[in-house]
C-alpha positions in Angstrom: 91.7 63.4 116.7 91.8 66.3 114.0 94.8 67.8 112.9 95.4 71.4 114.0 97.2 73.6 111.6 99.0 76.6 113.2 100.0 79.9 111.6 102.9 81.0 114.0 105.7 83.4 114.2 103.5 86.5 114.9 105.7 86.2 117.1 107.8 83.3 118.0 107.3 84.0 121.5 103.5 83.6 121.5 103.7 80.8 119.2 105.9 78.8 121.6 103.2 79.3 124.4 100.7 77.9 121.7 102.6 74.8 121.2 103.3 74.4 124.9 99.4 75.0 125.9 98.1 72.8 122.9 100.2 69.6 124.0 99.6 70.2 127.6 95.6 70.5 127.3 95.6 67.5 125.0 97.7 65.5 127.6 95.2 66.7 130.4 92.1 65.6 128.1 93.2 62.1 127.0 95.8 61.2 129.6 98.7 58.7 129.1 101.7 60.5 126.7 98.8 61.7 124.2 99.9 65.2 122.7 98.4 67.3 119.9 98.3 66.2 116.2 99.3 69.6 114.5 101.2 71.2 111.6 103.0 74.4 112.0 104.1 77.1 109.5 105.9 79.7 110.9 106.4 82.9 109.2 109.4 85.6 109.3 107.8 88.3 111.8 109.9 91.1 110.1 108.7 90.4 106.7 105.1 90.8 108.4 105.9 94.1 110.0 107.5 95.6 107.0 104.2 95.0 105.1 102.1 96.6 108.1 104.3 99.1 109.6 107.0 100.3 106.9 104.9 100.0 103.8 101.4 100.2 105.3 100.5 97.5 102.7 97.5 95.8 104.2 97.0 94.0 100.9 100.6 92.2 101.2 100.3 91.5 104.6 97.1 89.7 103.8 98.4 87.7 101.0 101.3 86.4 103.2 98.9 85.1 105.8 96.6 83.4 102.8 100.0 81.9 101.4 100.8 80.8 105.0 97.1 79.1 105.4 97.2 77.2 102.0 100.4 75.8 103.1 99.1 74.3 106.2 96.0 73.5 104.5 98.1 71.4 102.0 100.0 69.8 105.0 96.8 68.2 106.0 95.3 70.5 108.8 91.5 70.3 109.1 91.1 73.6 110.9 93.1 76.7 111.2 94.5 78.5 114.3 96.3 81.9 113.9 98.7 82.3 117.1 98.1 86.0 116.7 95.2 88.4 117.8 95.5 91.2 115.2 96.0 88.7 112.3 92.4 87.8 112.6 91.4 90.9 110.8 92.2 89.0 107.6 90.2 86.0 108.2 87.0 87.3 106.7 89.0 88.2 103.3 91.0 84.8 103.4 88.5 82.3 104.4 86.5 82.1 100.9 90.1 80.9 99.4 90.4 78.0 101.8 88.6 74.4 102.1 88.9 74.3 106.1 88.0 77.0 108.4 89.4 79.5 111.0 89.1 79.0 114.7 88.4 82.6 115.4 90.3 83.8 118.7 87.4 86.3 119.2 84.5 83.7 119.1 86.4 81.6 121.9 87.2 84.8 123.9 83.5 85.9 123.3 82.0 82.6 124.5 83.9 82.3 127.7 83.0 86.0 128.6 79.3 85.3 127.9 79.2 82.3 130.1 80.9 84.5 132.8 77.7 86.7 132.4 79.8 90.0 131.7 78.4 92.8 129.4 81.3 95.2 129.5 85.1 94.4 128.9 88.2 96.4 128.0 90.3 95.2 125.3 94.1 95.2 125.3 96.3 94.7 122.3 98.3 95.9 119.5 97.1 99.3 117.7 95.4 97.1 115.0 93.5 95.1 117.6 92.4 98.0 119.8 91.4 100.4 116.8 89.9 98.1 114.5 86.6 96.5 114.5 87.1 92.9 113.9 87.2 92.0 117.8 84.1 94.2 118.7 82.4 92.8 115.6 82.4 89.3 117.0 82.1 90.2 120.6 78.7 92.1 119.8 77.2 88.7 118.5 77.8 87.5 122.3 76.2 90.8 123.7 79.3 92.1 124.9 80.2 95.6 124.8 83.8 96.5 124.2 85.8 99.4 126.1 88.9 100.7 124.3 92.0 102.4 126.2 92.4 106.1 125.4 95.0 107.5 123.2 97.8 107.5 125.6 96.9 104.2 127.1 97.1 102.5 123.8 100.4 104.5 122.9 101.7 102.7 125.9 100.4 99.1 125.3 101.2 98.9 121.5 104.9 100.2 122.3 105.5 97.6 125.3 104.0 94.9 123.0 106.2 95.8 120.2 109.2 96.9 121.9 109.5 94.6 124.4 107.1 91.3 124.7 107.6 90.0 120.9 111.4 90.2 121.9 110.6 87.8 124.8 111.3 90.8 127.3 108.9 90.9 130.3 109.6 93.7 132.7 108.6 94.2 136.0 107.7 97.7 135.7 105.9 97.0 132.8 103.5 94.5 134.5 103.0 97.2 137.3 102.2 99.6 134.5 99.5 97.2 133.2 98.1 96.6 136.5 97.6 100.0 137.0 96.2 100.8 133.5 93.6 97.8 133.9 92.3 98.9 137.4 91.6 102.7 135.7 89.8 100.8 133.1 88.0 98.9 135.8 87.2 102.2 137.3 85.6 103.4 134.0 83.3 100.8 133.9 85.2 97.5 132.5 84.0 94.5 134.3 86.8 92.4 132.9 89.7 92.5 130.7 90.5 90.9 127.1 94.5 90.1 127.4 93.9 90.5 123.6 97.6 90.3 122.4 98.9 86.4 122.7 101.9 88.0 124.7 100.5 89.7 127.1 99.5 86.7 129.2 102.9 86.1 129.2 103.3 89.4 131.4 100.2 89.2 133.4 99.5 86.4 135.8 96.0 85.6 137.0 96.5 87.1 140.5 97.9 90.3 139.2 94.5 92.2 139.4 91.3 91.6 141.1 89.1 91.2 138.3 88.3 88.9 135.6 91.3 88.6 133.1 90.6 86.6 129.8 93.9 85.2 128.4 92.9 84.9 124.2 95.9 82.3 124.3 94.7 80.0 126.6 91.0 80.3 125.6 91.9 79.9 121.9 94.0 76.5 122.7 91.3 75.2 124.9 88.9 75.7 122.1 91.4 74.2 119.5 91.8 71.1 121.6 87.9 70.5 121.9 87.6 71.3 117.9 90.4 68.4 117.5 88.5 65.9 119.8 85.2 66.5 118.2 83.3 63.7 116.6 
């Protein structure tokens, strides 16, 4: 079993979900009392947010993640998993400085969507995810077109994540708002929805909408377990 390296704290809420899922899935794969072999470096989210939002300093944020990745690598990890979608925008810049590779969350997601035969999906997440290109660039390799919510919808999604979910607040009215928003995206041509923030799957259950919804947290963890068990 390979040692999984986790970069967490972005937020602690989704990091806890990753830890639970990785161990649950590893136990399902191997049985008995097996659990995942992993190392976790959890960063201070406030420091990261200060770099990105207050100071608008992407370079400082990237350096913070690089330093964390190096610490995880030094701890014996054999590949890296970032427990946050939008931080993957730094992967192309960070990867050349490491001797182990990232398991990219968009690759895990794209492979699942392609296997289901969908060609157009809507992407939900924080503003950096929805308005950036790092997700769309990966999905294009899988032949998948990416829809992005409109300005008002992006404002709502970003605010609900930043003001509620990363604080471990999951409100029924927010769930209802997401269900309505996703139905609207379906009406505009989305065949499925990427829950592209690792907190959103903690809000939306599989039965909440009548269309495929892809939990990036679940897909990323399944791909990590599969990679850890590769010969």
